[in-house]
N, CA, C, O and the ligand as a Tripos MOL2 file, in Angstrom:
@<TRIPOS>MOLECULE
protein
  321   319    81     0     0
PROTEIN
NO_CHARGES

@<TRIPOS>ATOM
      1 N         134.7950   52.2240   90.5520 N.3       1 MET1
      2 CA        135.6540   52.3860   91.5210 C.3       1 MET1
      3 C         135.4090   53.2270   92.6820 C.2       1 MET1
      4 O         135.1400   54.4060   92.4480 O.2       1 MET1
      5 N         135.4590   52.7720   94.0970 N.am      2 LYS2
      6 CA        135.2860   53.6880   95.1920 C.3       2 LYS2
      7 C         136.2090   53.3510   96.1690 C.2       2 LYS2
      8 O         136.6290   52.1980   96.2650 O.2       2 LYS2
      9 N         136.6420   54.4390   97.0610 N.am      3 ILE3
     10 CA        137.3730   54.1090   98.3080 C.3       3 ILE3
     11 C         136.6290   54.4440   99.4530 C.2       3 ILE3
     12 O         136.1020   55.5510   99.5640 O.2       3 ILE3
     13 N         136.5370   53.4650  100.4140 N.am      4 THR4
     14 CA        135.5880   53.4730  101.6820 C.3       4 THR4
     15 C         136.7470   53.2190  102.8580 C.2       4 THR4
     16 O         137.8590   52.7440  102.6250 O.2       4 THR4
     17 N         136.2900   53.6050  104.0800 N.am      5 HIS5
     18 CA        137.2610   53.4320  105.2360 C.3       5 HIS5
     19 C         136.7430   51.9670  105.4730 C.2       5 HIS5
     20 O         135.6140   51.5610  105.1990 O.2       5 HIS5
     21 N         137.7450   51.2640  106.0170 N.am      6 SER6
     22 CA        137.7510   49.9670  106.7520 C.3       6 SER6
     23 C         137.5970   49.9800  108.1370 C.2       6 SER6
     24 O         138.4620   50.5100  108.8340 O.2       6 SER6
     25 N         136.5560   49.4380  108.6500 N.am      7 PHE7
     26 CA        136.7050   49.2940  110.2970 C.3       7 PHE7
     27 C         136.9740   47.9770  110.7050 C.2       7 PHE7
     28 O         136.5440   47.5650  111.7820 O.2       7 PHE7
     29 N         137.7400   47.1740  109.8390 N.am      8 LEU8
     30 CA        138.1500   45.7730  110.2400 C.3       8 LEU8
     31 C         139.5320   46.0150  110.4180 C.2       8 LEU8
     32 O         140.0900   47.0480  110.0500 O.2       8 LEU8
     33 N         140.1030   45.0330  111.0020 N.am      9 LYS9
     34 CA        141.6300   44.9610  111.3910 C.3       9 LYS9
     35 C         142.3400   44.1650  110.5120 C.2       9 LYS9
     36 O         143.1430   43.3580  110.9800 O.2       9 LYS9
     37 N         142.1410   44.2770  109.0190 N.am     10 ASN10
     38 CA        142.8430   43.6010  108.0920 C.3      10 ASN10
     39 C         144.2170   44.1130  107.8730 C.2      10 ASN10
     40 O         144.4330   45.3050  108.0950 O.2      10 ASN10
     41 N         145.2090   43.3030  107.4430 N.am     11 LYS11
     42 CA        146.4570   43.7250  107.1840 C.3      11 LYS11
     43 C         146.5690   44.3770  105.6920 C.2      11 LYS11
     44 O         145.8810   44.0090  104.7400 O.2      11 LYS11
     45 N         147.4740   45.3250  105.6560 N.am     12 CYS12
     46 CA        147.5070   45.9600  104.2050 C.3      12 CYS12
     47 C         147.8730   44.9040  103.1960 C.2      12 CYS12
     48 O         148.6950   44.0160  103.4190 O.2      12 CYS12
     49 N         147.1950   45.0630  102.0490 N.am     13 ASP13
     50 CA        147.4740   44.0910  100.9180 C.3      13 ASP13
     51 C         148.5500   44.2790  100.1640 C.2      13 ASP13
     52 O         148.7400   43.4560   99.2690 O.2      13 ASP13
     53 N         149.4540   45.3300  100.3260 N.am     14 ILE14
     54 CA        150.7240   45.5060   99.6740 C.3      14 ILE14
     55 C         151.6910   44.4510  100.2260 C.2      14 ILE14
     56 O         151.8280   44.3730  101.4470 O.2      14 ILE14
     57 N         152.3880   43.6140   99.3880 N.am     15 GLY15
     58 CA        153.4310   42.6430  100.0390 C.3      15 GLY15
     59 C         154.4540   43.3940  100.7080 C.2      15 GLY15
     60 O         154.8750   44.4540  100.2450 O.2      15 GLY15
     61 N         154.8860   42.8720  101.8130 N.am     16 GLY16
     62 CA        155.9030   43.4080  102.6220 C.3      16 GLY16
     63 C         155.3260   44.4310  103.7140 C.2      16 GLY16
     64 O         156.0130   44.7180  104.6940 O.2      16 GLY16
     65 N         154.0940   44.9550  103.5290 N.am     17 CYS17
     66 CA        153.7050   45.9290  104.4930 C.3      17 CYS17
     67 C         152.8160   45.3580  105.5460 C.2      17 CYS17
     68 O         151.7650   44.7720  105.2890 O.2      17 CYS17
     69 N         153.2850   45.5560  106.7340 N.am     18 ALA18
     70 CA        152.5910   44.9580  107.8950 C.3      18 ALA18
     71 C         151.6680   45.8990  108.5920 C.2      18 ALA18
     72 O         151.2450   45.5810  109.7030 O.2      18 ALA18
     73 N         151.3340   46.9680  108.0730 N.am     19 ASN19
     74 CA        150.4260   47.9810  108.7180 C.3      19 ASN19
     75 C         149.0030   47.4300  108.5900 C.2      19 ASN19
     76 O         148.6740   46.6090  107.7330 O.2      19 ASN19
     77 N         148.1820   47.9530  109.5210 N.am     20 THR20
     78 CA        146.7040   47.6540  109.5360 C.3      20 THR20
     79 C         146.0180   48.5540  108.2840 C.2      20 THR20
     80 O         146.2810   49.7410  108.0970 O.2      20 THR20
     81 N         145.2410   47.8890  107.6010 N.am     21 ALA21
     82 CA        144.5370   48.6330  106.5270 C.3      21 ALA21
     83 C         143.3970   49.4110  107.0130 C.2      21 ALA21
     84 O         142.5740   48.8450  107.7330 O.2      21 ALA21
     85 N         143.2390   50.7680  106.6730 N.am     22 GLU22
     86 CA        142.1320   51.7110  107.0070 C.3      22 GLU22
     87 C         141.2710   52.1100  105.8540 C.2      22 GLU22
     88 O         140.2740   52.8060  106.0490 O.2      22 GLU22
     89 N         141.6620   51.6400  104.4830 N.am     23 TYR23
     90 CA        140.8330   51.9010  103.4570 C.3      23 TYR23
     91 C         140.8200   50.8360  102.4520 C.2      23 TYR23
     92 O         141.8060   50.1250  102.2570 O.2      23 TYR23
     93 N         139.6300   50.7040  101.7580 N.am     24 ILE24
     94 CA        139.3510   49.7140  100.9480 C.3      24 ILE24
     95 C         139.0340   50.1690   99.3800 C.2      24 ILE24
     96 O         138.1140   50.9690   99.2080 O.2      24 ILE24
     97 N         139.6780   49.7410   98.3880 N.am     25 ILE25
     98 CA        139.3540   50.0300   97.1400 C.3      25 ILE25
     99 C         138.6310   48.9910   96.4090 C.2      25 ILE25
    100 O         139.1370   47.8830   96.2260 O.2      25 ILE25
    101 N         137.5770   49.2740   96.0250 N.am     26 SER26
    102 CA        136.6110   48.1700   95.4040 C.3      26 SER26
    103 C         135.7910   48.8320   94.2040 C.2      26 SER26
    104 O         135.8170   50.0290   93.9170 O.2      26 SER26
    105 N         135.0450   47.8190   93.5460 N.am     27 ASN27
    106 CA        134.2730   48.3840   92.4260 C.3      27 ASN27
    107 C         132.7900   48.7880   92.8820 C.2      27 ASN27
    108 O         131.8810   48.9560   92.0680 O.2      27 ASN27
    109 N         132.6380   48.9290   94.3010 N.am     28 GLY28
    110 CA        131.4770   49.3050   94.8690 C.3      28 GLY28
    111 C         130.5440   48.1680   95.2650 C.2      28 GLY28
    112 O         129.6280   48.4440   96.0390 O.2      28 GLY28
    113 N         130.6860   46.8280   94.7870 N.am     29 GLU29
    114 CA        129.9410   45.6960   95.1950 C.3      29 GLU29
    115 C         130.5410   45.0280   96.2160 C.2      29 GLU29
    116 O         131.6720   44.6230   95.9470 O.2      29 GLU29
    117 N         130.0980   44.7690   97.3980 N.am     30 ASP30
    118 CA        130.6670   43.9470   98.3070 C.3      30 ASP30
    119 C         131.9380   44.2050   98.6670 C.2      30 ASP30
    120 O         132.6790   43.2220   98.6180 O.2      30 ASP30
    121 N         132.4930   45.3690   99.0640 N.am     31 SER31
    122 CA        133.6470   45.9390   98.9430 C.3      31 SER31
    123 C         134.6100   45.1310  100.3260 C.2      31 SER31
    124 O         135.8370   45.0370  100.2850 O.2      31 SER31
    125 N         133.9870   44.7500  101.1730 N.am     32 LYS32
    126 CA        134.5080   44.1450  102.4050 C.3      32 LYS32
    127 C         135.0280   42.6640  101.9490 C.2      32 LYS32
    128 O         135.9360   42.1190  102.5770 O.2      32 LYS32
    129 N         134.4360   42.0710  100.8790 N.am     33 ARG33
    130 CA        134.7950   40.7440  100.4630 C.3      33 ARG33
    131 C         135.7260   40.7620   99.2170 C.2      33 ARG33
    132 O         136.6170   39.9220   99.0910 O.2      33 ARG33
    133 N         135.4850   41.8020   98.2380 N.am     34 HIS34
    134 CA        136.0660   41.7760   96.9370 C.3      34 HIS34
    135 C         137.1760   42.8520   96.8940 C.2      34 HIS34
    136 O         138.1050   42.7590   96.0910 O.2      34 HIS34
    137 N         137.0660   43.8860   97.7800 N.am     35 GLY35
    138 CA        137.8720   44.8980   97.8470 C.3      35 GLY35
    139 C         139.4360   44.7690   98.1460 C.2      35 GLY35
    140 O         139.7840   43.7680   98.7730 O.2      35 GLY35
    141 N         140.3470   45.6310   97.7810 N.am     36 LEU36
    142 CA        141.7350   45.6370   98.2580 C.3      36 LEU36
    143 C         141.7870   46.5790   99.4390 C.2      36 LEU36
    144 O         141.1160   47.6020   99.5710 O.2      36 LEU36
    145 N         142.6740   46.0910  100.2710 N.am     37 TYR37
    146 CA        142.9550   46.9030  101.5490 C.3      37 TYR37
    147 C         144.2310   47.5910  101.5430 C.2      37 TYR37
    148 O         145.2500   47.0480  101.1160 O.2      37 TYR37
    149 N         144.2070   48.6450  101.9570 N.am     38 PHE38
    150 CA        145.4120   49.5920  101.9350 C.3      38 PHE38
    151 C         145.5700   50.3180  103.3140 C.2      38 PHE38
    152 O         144.6040   50.8910  103.8180 O.2      38 PHE38
    153 N         146.7750   50.2870  103.9100 N.am     39 CYS39
    154 CA        147.0540   51.2200  104.8670 C.3      39 CYS39
    155 C         147.1210   52.7600  104.2560 C.2      39 CYS39
    156 O         147.0750   52.8800  103.0320 O.2      39 CYS39
    157 N         147.2170   53.7980  104.9900 N.am     40 PRO40
    158 CA        147.2240   55.1950  104.6780 C.3      40 PRO40
    159 C         148.5190   55.4070  103.9690 C.2      40 PRO40
    160 O         148.4920   56.1270  102.9710 O.2      40 PRO40
    161 N         149.7940   54.8110  104.3970 N.am     41 GLU41
    162 CA        150.9600   55.0290  103.7220 C.3      41 GLU41
    163 C         151.1250   54.3660  102.3730 C.2      41 GLU41
    164 O         151.7520   54.9210  101.4700 O.2      41 GLU41
    165 N         150.5660   53.1830  102.2380 N.am     42 CYS42
    166 CA        150.6080   52.4990  100.9330 C.3      42 CYS42
    167 C         149.5870   53.3020   99.8880 C.2      42 CYS42
    168 O         149.8630   53.4150   98.6940 O.2      42 CYS42
    169 N         148.3110   53.8750  100.5170 N.am     43 LEU43
    170 CA        147.5290   54.6080   99.4570 C.3      43 LEU43
    171 C         148.1000   55.5860   99.2500 C.2      43 LEU43
    172 O         148.2050   55.7520   98.0350 O.2      43 LEU43
    173 N         148.6600   56.5530   99.9580 N.am     44 LYS44
    174 CA        149.4570   57.8320   99.4660 C.3      44 LYS44
    175 C         150.4470   57.4670   98.4310 C.2      44 LYS44
    176 O         150.5700   58.2450   97.4860 O.2      44 LYS44
    177 N         151.1590   56.4130   98.4700 N.am     45 THR45
    178 CA        152.2720   55.9480   97.5960 C.3      45 THR45
    179 C         151.6080   55.6880   96.3050 C.2      45 THR45
    180 O         152.1530   56.0200   95.2520 O.2      45 THR45
    181 N         150.3290   55.0440   96.3380 N.am     46 ILE46
    182 CA        149.7520   54.4800   95.0340 C.3      46 ILE46
    183 C         149.5330   55.9200   94.5170 C.2      46 ILE46
    184 O         150.0190   56.2190   93.4260 O.2      46 ILE46
    185 N         148.8580   56.8010   95.2020 N.am     47 TYR47
    186 CA        148.3030   58.0420   94.6880 C.3      47 TYR47
    187 C         149.4860   58.8060   94.1460 C.2      47 TYR47
    188 O         149.2990   59.4710   93.1280 O.2      47 TYR47
    189 N         150.6000   58.7930   94.6650 N.am     48 LEU48
    190 CA        151.7730   59.5770   94.0750 C.3      48 LEU48
    191 C         152.3150   58.9380   92.8220 C.2      48 LEU48
    192 O         152.8040   59.6460   91.9410 O.2      48 LEU48
    193 N         152.2480   57.6160   92.7060 N.am     49 GLU49
    194 CA        152.6180   56.9690   91.6430 C.3      49 GLU49
    195 C         151.7620   56.8930   90.2620 C.2      49 GLU49
    196 O         152.2090   56.7380   89.1260 O.2      49 GLU49
    197 N         150.2620   57.0590   90.7170 N.am     50 LEU50
    198 CA        149.3190   57.2740   89.8100 C.3      50 LEU50
    199 C         149.4860   58.6980   88.9720 C.2      50 LEU50
    200 O         149.2540   58.9520   87.7900 O.2      50 LEU50
    201 N         149.9270   59.4350   89.9380 N.am     51 ALA51
    202 CA        149.8790   60.9840   89.3460 C.3      51 ALA51
    203 C         151.1510   60.9190   88.2980 C.2      51 ALA51
    204 O         150.9720   61.4790   87.2160 O.2      51 ALA51
    205 N         152.2110   60.3850   88.4930 N.am     52 LYS52
    206 CA        153.2660   60.3870   87.5200 C.3      52 LYS52
    207 C         152.6700   59.6670   86.0380 C.2      52 LYS52
    208 O         153.2020   59.8700   84.9470 O.2      52 LYS52
    209 N         151.5890   58.8860   86.2270 N.am     53 LEU53
    210 CA        151.0230   58.2000   84.9500 C.3      53 LEU53
    211 C         149.9050   59.1170   84.4180 C.2      53 LEU53
    212 O         149.8550   59.2010   83.1910 O.2      53 LEU53
    213 N         149.0150   59.8090   85.1150 N.am     54 TYR54
    214 CA        148.0850   60.4850   84.7760 C.3      54 TYR54
    215 C         148.1610   62.1190   85.0950 C.2      54 TYR54
    216 O         147.8830   62.5400   86.2180 O.2      54 TYR54
    217 N         148.5120   62.8930   84.1440 N.am     55 THR55
    218 CA        148.6990   64.2080   84.5710 C.3      55 THR55
    219 C         147.4910   64.9820   84.1560 C.2      55 THR55
    220 O         147.1320   64.9280   82.9800 O.2      55 THR55
    221 N         146.7810   65.7600   85.1030 N.am     56 PRO56
    222 CA        145.7460   66.3540   84.7020 C.3      56 PRO56
    223 C         145.7260   67.7470   83.8290 C.2      56 PRO56
    224 O         146.6080   68.5870   84.0060 O.2      56 PRO56
    225 N         144.8040   67.9190   83.0000 N.am     57 LYS57
    226 CA        145.1010   69.1260   82.0760 C.3      57 LYS57
    227 C         144.8310   70.2630   82.8390 C.2      57 LYS57
    228 O         144.0860   70.2440   83.8190 O.2      57 LYS57
    229 N         145.4380   71.2990   82.4060 N.am     58 SER58
    230 CA        145.3720   72.6630   83.2040 C.3      58 SER58
    231 C         143.9370   73.0570   82.8430 C.2      58 SER58
    232 O         143.2710   72.6660   81.8850 O.2      58 SER58
    233 N         143.5860   73.9590   83.8660 N.am     59 PRO59
    234 CA        142.2650   74.7040   83.6140 C.3      59 PRO59
    235 C         142.3570   75.5130   82.3380 C.2      59 PRO59
    236 O         141.4580   75.5340   81.4960 O.2      59 PRO59
    237 N         143.5060   76.1850   82.2430 N.am     60 LYS60
    238 CA        143.7180   76.9060   80.9870 C.3      60 LYS60
    239 C         143.4820   76.3130   79.9360 C.2      60 LYS60
    240 O         142.6260   76.8170   79.2080 O.2      60 LYS60
    241 N         144.0840   75.1810   79.5420 N.am     61 ASN61
    242 CA        144.0540   74.3830   78.3270 C.3      61 ASN61
    243 C         142.5410   73.9320   78.1730 C.2      61 ASN61
    244 O         141.9290   74.0530   77.1120 O.2      61 ASN61
    245 N         142.0340   73.4370   79.2540 N.am     62 LYS62
    246 CA        140.5280   73.0160   78.9990 C.3      62 LYS62
    247 C         139.7620   74.2210   78.7060 C.2      62 LYS62
    248 O         138.8860   74.0540   77.8580 O.2      62 LYS62
    249 N         139.8750   75.4480   79.2180 N.am     63 LEU63
    250 CA        139.2380   76.6630   78.9720 C.3      63 LEU63
    251 C         139.5910   76.7420   77.4590 C.2      63 LEU63
    252 O         138.6410   76.5140   76.7100 O.2      63 LEU63
    253 N         140.6600   76.9950   76.9350 N.am     64 ASN64
    254 CA        140.8470   77.1590   75.5360 C.3      64 ASN64
    255 C         140.3640   76.1700   74.7230 C.2      64 ASN64
    256 O         139.9270   76.5500   73.6370 O.2      64 ASN64
    257 N         140.3260   74.8900   74.9910 N.am     65 LYS65
    258 CA        139.5300   73.8900   74.1820 C.3      65 LYS65
    259 C         138.0980   74.1330   74.2430 C.2      65 LYS65
    260 O         137.4280   73.7960   73.2670 O.2      65 LYS65
    261 N         137.5750   74.6290   75.1710 N.am     66 ASN66
    262 CA        136.1490   75.0770   75.3630 C.3      66 ASN66
    263 C         135.8160   76.1630   74.3010 C.2      66 ASN66
    264 O         134.8720   76.0610   73.5180 O.2      66 ASN66
    265 N         136.6280   77.1510   74.3450 N.am     67 ILE67
    266 CA        136.6340   78.1560   73.5330 C.3      67 ILE67
    267 C         136.6820   77.8040   71.8410 C.2      67 ILE67
    268 O         135.8940   78.1620   70.9650 O.2      67 ILE67
    269 N         137.7440   77.0840   71.7540 N.am     68 LYS68
    270 CA        138.0040   76.6090   70.2500 C.3      68 LYS68
    271 C         136.6800   75.7710   69.9100 C.2      68 LYS68
    272 O         136.2410   75.9980   68.7830 O.2      68 LYS68
    273 N         136.1090   75.0330   70.5210 N.am     69 SER69
    274 CA        135.0700   74.2170   70.0850 C.3      69 SER69
    275 C         133.8760   75.1180   69.9820 C.2      69 SER69
    276 O         132.9730   74.8290   69.1970 O.2      69 SER69
    277 N         133.8180   76.2360   70.7610 N.am     70 GLU70
    278 CA        132.5510   77.1840   70.6670 C.3      70 GLU70
    279 C         132.8670   77.8820   69.2260 C.2      70 GLU70
    280 O         131.9520   77.9750   68.4080 O.2      70 GLU70
    281 N         134.1380   78.3580   68.9310 N.am     71 ILE71
    282 CA        134.4060   78.8910   67.6090 C.3      71 ILE71
    283 C         134.0050   78.0650   66.4020 C.2      71 ILE71
    284 O         133.3270   78.4900   65.4670 O.2      71 ILE71
    285 N         134.5360   76.7420   66.5310 N.am     72 LEU72
    286 CA        134.3570   75.7480   65.5050 C.3      72 LEU72
    287 C         132.5270   75.5690   65.2290 C.2      72 LEU72
    288 O         132.0070   75.3780   64.1300 O.2      72 LEU72
    289 N         131.9390   75.6730   66.3080 N.am     73 GLU73
    290 CA        130.3430   75.6280   66.4000 C.3      73 GLU73
    291 C         129.8400   76.9470   65.5450 C.2      73 GLU73
    292 O         128.9870   76.8500   64.6630 O.2      73 GLU73
    293 N         130.3670   77.9870   65.8530 N.am     74 ILE74
    294 CA        130.0390   79.1690   64.9540 C.3      74 ILE74
    295 C         130.2580   79.1120   63.5870 C.2      74 ILE74
    296 O         129.5570   79.5980   62.6990 O.2      74 ILE74
    297 N         131.4310   78.3920   63.4740 N.am     75 PHE75
    298 CA        131.9110   78.3610   61.7660 C.3      75 PHE75
    299 C         130.8200   77.2900   61.1740 C.2      75 PHE75
    300 O         130.2720   77.3970   60.0770 O.2      75 PHE75
    301 N         130.6470   76.4020   61.9740 N.am     76 LYS76
    302 CA        129.8830   75.3390   61.4390 C.3      76 LYS76
    303 C         128.3570   75.7400   61.1070 C.2      76 LYS76
    304 O         127.7720   75.4840   60.0540 O.2      76 LYS76
    305 N         127.8720   76.3750   62.1470 N.am     77 ASN77
    306 CA        126.5010   76.7080   62.2970 C.3      77 ASN77
    307 C         126.1560   78.1880   61.3250 C.2      77 ASN77
    308 O         125.1850   78.5470   60.6600 O.2      77 ASN77
    309 N         127.2720   78.6920   61.5920 N.am     78 GLY78
    310 CA        127.1240   80.2580   60.9000 C.3      78 GLY78
    311 C         126.7580   81.1840   62.0630 C.2      78 GLY78
    312 O         126.0590   80.7630   62.9850 O.2      78 GLY78
    313 N         127.2450   82.5130   62.0320 N.am     79 ALA79
    314 CA        126.9670   83.3330   63.1520 C.3      79 ALA79
    315 C         125.5400   84.0130   63.2500 C.2      79 ALA79
    316 O         124.9100   84.3740   62.2560 O.2      79 ALA79
    317 N         125.1620   84.1310   64.3640 N.am     80 LYS80
    318 CA        123.6620   84.5300   64.3440 C.3      80 LYS80
    319 C         123.6270   85.9760   64.7650 C.2      80 LYS80
    320 O         122.5520   86.5710   64.8410 O.2      80 LYS80
    321 ZN        150.5940   49.3170  103.6080 Zn       81 ZN81
@<TRIPOS>BOND
     1     1     2 1
     2     2     3 1
     3     3     4 2
     4     3     5 am
     5     5     6 1
     6     6     7 1
     7     7     8 2
     8     7     9 am
     9     9    10 1
    10    10    11 1
    11    11    12 2
    12    11    13 am
    13    13    14 1
    14    14    15 1
    15    15    16 2
    16    15    17 am
    17    17    18 1
    18    18    19 1
    19    19    20 2
    20    19    21 am
    21    21    22 1
    22    22    23 1
    23    23    24 2
    24    23    25 am
    25    25    26 1
    26    26    27 1
    27    27    28 2
    28    27    29 am
    29    29    30 1
    30    30    31 1
    31    31    32 2
    32    31    33 am
    33    33    34 1
    34    34    35 1
    35    35    36 2
    36    35    37 am
    37    37    38 1
    38    38    39 1
    39    39    40 2
    40    39    41 am
    41    41    42 1
    42    42    43 1
    43    43    44 2
    44    43    45 am
    45    45    46 1
    46    46    47 1
    47    47    48 2
    48    47    49 am
    49    49    50 1
    50    50    51 1
    51    51    52 2
    52    51    53 am
    53    53    54 1
    54    54    55 1
    55    55    56 2
    56    55    57 am
    57    57    58 1
    58    58    59 1
    59    59    60 2
    60    59    61 am
    61    61    62 1
    62    62    63 1
    63    63    64 2
    64    63    65 am
    65    65    66 1
    66    66    67 1
    67    67    68 2
    68    67    69 am
    69    69    70 1
    70    70    71 1
    71    71    72 2
    72    71    73 am
    73    73    74 1
    74    74    75 1
    75    75    76 2
    76    75    77 am
    77    77    78 1
    78    78    79 1
    79    79    80 2
    80    79    81 am
    81    81    82 1
    82    82    83 1
    83    83    84 2
    84    83    85 am
    85    85    86 1
    86    86    87 1
    87    87    88 2
    88    87    89 am
    89    89    90 1
    90    90    91 1
    91    91    92 2
    92    91    93 am
    93    93    94 1
    94    94    95 1
    95    95    96 2
    96    95    97 am
    97    97    98 1
    98    98    99 1
    99    99   100 2
   100    99   101 am
   101   101   102 1
   102   102   103 1
   103   103   104 2
   104   103   105 am
   105   105   106 1
   106   106   107 1
   107   107   108 2
   108   107   109 am
   109   109   110 1
   110   110   111 1
   111   111   112 2
   112   111   113 am
   113   113   114 1
   114   114   115 1
   115   115   116 2
   116   115   117 am
   117   117   118 1
   118   118   119 1
   119   119   120 2
   120   119   121 am
   121   121   122 1
   122   122   123 1
   123   123   124 2
   124   123   125 am
   125   125   126 1
   126   126   127 1
   127   127   128 2
   128   127   129 am
   129   129   130 1
   130   130   131 1
   131   131   132 2
   132   131   133 am
   133   133   134 1
   134   134   135 1
   135   135   136 2
   136   135   137 am
   137   137   138 1
   138   138   139 1
   139   139   140 2
   140   139   141 am
   141   141   142 1
   142   142   143 1
   143   143   144 2
   144   143   145 am
   145   145   146 1
   146   146   147 1
   147   147   148 2
   148   147   149 am
   149   149   150 1
   150   150   151 1
   151   151   152 2
   152   151   153 am
   153   153   154 1
   154   154   155 1
   155   155   156 2
   156   155   157 am
   157   157   158 1
   158   158   159 1
   159   159   160 2
   160   159   161 am
   161   161   162 1
   162   162   163 1
   163   163   164 2
   164   163   165 am
   165   165   166 1
   166   166   167 1
   167   167   168 2
   168   167   169 am
   169   169   170 1
   170   170   171 1
   171   171   172 2
   172   171   173 am
   173   173   174 1
   174   174   175 1
   175   175   176 2
   176   175   177 am
   177   177   178 1
   178   178   179 1
   179   179   180 2
   180   179   181 am
   181   181   182 1
   182   182   183 1
   183   183   184 2
   184   183   185 am
   185   185   186 1
   186   186   187 1
   187   187   188 2
   188   187   189 am
   189   189   190 1
   190   190   191 1
   191   191   192 2
   192   191   193 am
   193   193   194 1
   194   194   195 1
   195   195   196 2
   196   195   197 am
   197   197   198 1
   198   198   199 1
   199   199   200 2
   200   199   201 am
   201   201   202 1
   202   202   203 1
   203   203   204 2
   204   203   205 am
   205   205   206 1
   206   206   207 1
   207   207   208 2
   208   207   209 am
   209   209   210 1
   210   210   211 1
   211   211   212 2
   212   211   213 am
   213   213   214 1
   214   214   215 1
   215   215   216 2
   216   215   217 am
   217   217   218 1
   218   218   219 1
   219   219   220 2
   220   219   221 am
   221   221   222 1
   222   222   223 1
   223   223   224 2
   224   223   225 am
   225   225   226 1
   226   226   227 1
   227   227   228 2
   228   227   229 am
   229   229   230 1
   230   230   231 1
   231   231   232 2
   232   231   233 am
   233   233   234 1
   234   234   235 1
   235   235   236 2
   236   235   237 am
   237   237   238 1
   238   238   239 1
   239   239   240 2
   240   239   241 am
   241   241   242 1
   242   242   243 1
   243   243   244 2
   244   243   245 am
   245   245   246 1
   246   246   247 1
   247   247   248 2
   248   247   249 am
   249   249   250 1
   250   250   251 1
   251   251   252 2
   252   251   253 am
   253   253   254 1
   254   254   255 1
   255   255   256 2
   256   255   257 am
   257   257   258 1
   258   258   259 1
   259   259   260 2
   260   259   261 am
   261   261   262 1
   262   262   263 1
   263   263   264 2
   264   263   265 am
   265   265   266 1
   266   266   267 1
   267   267   268 2
   268   267   269 am
   269   269   270 1
   270   270   271 1
   271   271   272 2
   272   271   273 am
   273   273   274 1
   274   274   275 1
   275   275   276 2
   276   275   277 am
   277   277   278 1
   278   278   279 1
   279   279   280 2
   280   279   281 am
   281   281   282 1
   282   282   283 1
   283   283   284 2
   284   283   285 am
   285   285   286 1
   286   286   287 1
   287   287   288 2
   288   287   289 am
   289   289   290 1
   290   290   291 1
   291   291   292 2
   292   291   293 am
   293   293   294 1
   294   294   295 1
   295   295   296 2
   296   295   297 am
   297   297   298 1
   298   298   299 1
   299   299   300 2
   300   299   301 am
   301   301   302 1
   302   302   303 1
   303   303   304 2
   304   303   305 am
   305   305   306 1
   306   306   307 1
   307   307   308 2
   308   307   309 am
   309   309   310 1
   310   310   311 1
   311   311   312 2
   312   311   313 am
   313   313   314 1
   314   314   315 1
   315   315   316 2
   316   315   317 am
   317   317   318 1
   318   318   319 1
   319   319   320 2
@<TRIPOS>SUBSTRUCTURE
     1 MET1         2 RESIDUE 1 A MET
     2 LYS2         6 RESIDUE 1 A LYS
     3 ILE3        10 RESIDUE 1 A ILE
     4 THR4        14 RESIDUE 1 A THR
     5 HIS5        18 RESIDUE 1 A HIS
     6 SER6        22 RESIDUE 1 A SER
     7 PHE7        26 RESIDUE 1 A PHE
     8 LEU8        30 RESIDUE 1 A LEU
     9 LYS9        34 RESIDUE 1 A LYS
    10 ASN10       38 RESIDUE 1 A ASN
    11 LYS11       42 RESIDUE 1 A LYS
    12 CYS12       46 RESIDUE 1 A CYS
    13 ASP13       50 RESIDUE 1 A ASP
    14 ILE14       54 RESIDUE 1 A ILE
    15 GLY15       58 RESIDUE 1 A GLY
    16 GLY16       62 RESIDUE 1 A GLY
    17 CYS17       66 RESIDUE 1 A CYS
    18 ALA18       70 RESIDUE 1 A ALA
    19 ASN19       74 RESIDUE 1 A ASN
    20 THR20       78 RESIDUE 1 A THR
    21 ALA21       82 RESIDUE 1 A ALA
    22 GLU22       86 RESIDUE 1 A GLU
    23 TYR23       90 RESIDUE 1 A TYR
    24 ILE24       94 RESIDUE 1 A ILE
    25 ILE25       98 RESIDUE 1 A ILE
    26 SER26      102 RESIDUE 1 A SER
    27 ASN27      106 RESIDUE 1 A ASN
    28 GLY28      110 RESIDUE 1 A GLY
    29 GLU29      114 RESIDUE 1 A GLU
    30 ASP30      118 RESIDUE 1 A ASP
    31 SER31      122 RESIDUE 1 A SER
    32 LYS32      126 RESIDUE 1 A LYS
    33 ARG33      130 RESIDUE 1 A ARG
    34 HIS34      134 RESIDUE 1 A HIS
    35 GLY35      138 RESIDUE 1 A GLY
    36 LEU36      142 RESIDUE 1 A LEU
    37 TYR37      146 RESIDUE 1 A TYR
    38 PHE38      150 RESIDUE 1 A PHE
    39 CYS39      154 RESIDUE 1 A CYS
    40 PRO40      158 RESIDUE 1 A PRO
    41 GLU41      162 RESIDUE 1 A GLU
    42 CYS42      166 RESIDUE 1 A CYS
    43 LEU43      170 RESIDUE 1 A LEU
    44 LYS44      174 RESIDUE 1 A LYS
    45 THR45      178 RESIDUE 1 A THR
    46 ILE46      182 RESIDUE 1 A ILE
    47 TYR47      186 RESIDUE 1 A TYR
    48 LEU48      190 RESIDUE 1 A LEU
    49 GLU49      194 RESIDUE 1 A GLU
    50 LEU50      198 RESIDUE 1 A LEU
    51 ALA51      202 RESIDUE 1 A ALA
    52 LYS52      206 RESIDUE 1 A LYS
    53 LEU53      210 RESIDUE 1 A LEU
    54 TYR54      214 RESIDUE 1 A TYR
    55 THR55      218 RESIDUE 1 A THR
    56 PRO56      222 RESIDUE 1 A PRO
    57 LYS57      226 RESIDUE 1 A LYS
    58 SER58      230 RESIDUE 1 A SER
    59 PRO59      234 RESIDUE 1 A PRO
    60 LYS60      238 RESIDUE 1 A LYS
    61 ASN61      242 RESIDUE 1 A ASN
    62 LYS62      246 RESIDUE 1 A LYS
    63 LEU63      250 RESIDUE 1 A LEU
    64 ASN64      254 RESIDUE 1 A ASN
    65 LYS65      258 RESIDUE 1 A LYS
    66 ASN66      262 RESIDUE 1 A ASN
    67 ILE67      266 RESIDUE 1 A ILE
    68 LYS68      270 RESIDUE 1 A LYS
    69 SER69      274 RESIDUE 1 A SER
    70 GLU70      278 RESIDUE 1 A GLU
    71 ILE71      282 RESIDUE 1 A ILE
    72 LEU72      286 RESIDUE 1 A LEU
    73 GLU73      290 RESIDUE 1 A GLU
    74 ILE74      294 RESIDUE 1 A ILE
    75 PHE75      298 RESIDUE 1 A PHE
    76 LYS76      302 RESIDUE 1 A LYS
    77 ASN77      306 RESIDUE 1 A ASN
    78 GLY78      310 RESIDUE 1 A GLY
    79 ALA79      314 RESIDUE 1 A ALA
    80 LYS80      318 RESIDUE 1 A LYS
    81 ZN81       321 GROUP 0 **** ****
């Protein structure tokens, strides 16, 4: 998926929204024809709603996970 700017004057694809679309979300192939068109307000709302579903892992947890996997590798392969 990728998000590109739309220079066309399409209406936003969200039902009930009459704004002009400025962004296209597509699978990268022929985005103008197969993409979904969103105005900035609807795109921001989608972003905020997605953030409720997908919480990024904190860098600290990721760091700890990397350290744990390194320690497991040392146990597995033996200290050098
Ligand atoms: Zn909209």
